[in-house]
C-alpha positions as CSV (number, residue, x, y, z in Angstrom):
1,M,0.0,0.0,0.0
2,H,2.9,2.3,0.9
3,T,5.3,0.8,-1.5
4,R,6.5,4.0,-3.1
5,Q,7.0,5.7,0.2
6,T,9.0,2.7,1.5
7,V,11.2,2.8,-1.6
8,R,11.8,6.6,-1.2
9,I,12.7,6.1,2.4
10,I,15.2,3.3,1.6
11,A,16.6,5.3,-1.2
12,A,17.1,8.4,0.9
13,A,18.8,6.3,3.7
14,A,21.0,4.7,1.1
15,A,21.9,8.1,-0.4
16,G,22.9,9.3,3.0
17,L,25.0,6.3,3.6
18,L,26.7,6.7,0.3
19,A,27.4,10.3,1.1
20,F,29.3,9.3,4.3
21,A,30.6,5.9,3.1
22,V,34.1,7.0,1.9
23,P,35.0,9.5,4.7
24,A,33.6,7.1,7.3
25,A,35.8,4.3,6.0
26,L,38.9,6.4,6.8
27,Q,37.8,7.4,10.3
28,W,37.5,5.4,13.5
29,E,34.0,6.8,14.2
30,G,32.7,5.5,10.8
31,F,29.7,3.9,12.5
32,V,28.7,7.3,13.9
33,C,29.1,8.8,10.5
34,A,26.9,6.2,9.0
35,L,24.2,6.9,11.5
36,V,24.5,10.6,10.8
37,G,24.2,9.8,7.0
38,I,21.1,7.8,7.6
39,M,19.4,10.5,9.7
40,T,20.5,13.2,7.1
41,G,18.8,11.1,4.3
42,L,15.6,10.4,6.3
43,G,15.5,14.0,7.5
44,S,15.9,15.4,3.9
45,W,13.1,13.0,2.7
46,F,10.8,14.2,5.4
47,M,11.5,17.7,4.8
48,L,10.9,17.4,1.0
49,A,7.9,14.9,1.2
50,P,4.6,16.7,0.9
51,E,2.1,16.3,3.8
52,P,-0.4,13.5,3.2
53,G,-3.6,15.0,1.8
54,S,-1.9,18.1,0.6
55,R,-1.7,19.1,-3.0
56,Q,1.9,20.5,-3.1
57,S,3.6,20.0,-6.5
58,W,7.4,19.5,-6.2
């Protein structure tokens, strides 16, 4: 039912991970950087996603 939303969330999280993957691999706090990347990706998705029921056109 929410397949597209799930795919978008996963894609955003993956994008966040990729954004931090290379620098995180070179740092001892790589796990923390990965978590920050996930939260950044999810946060950007929630900020850009239109509210349910609204008619915003992005």
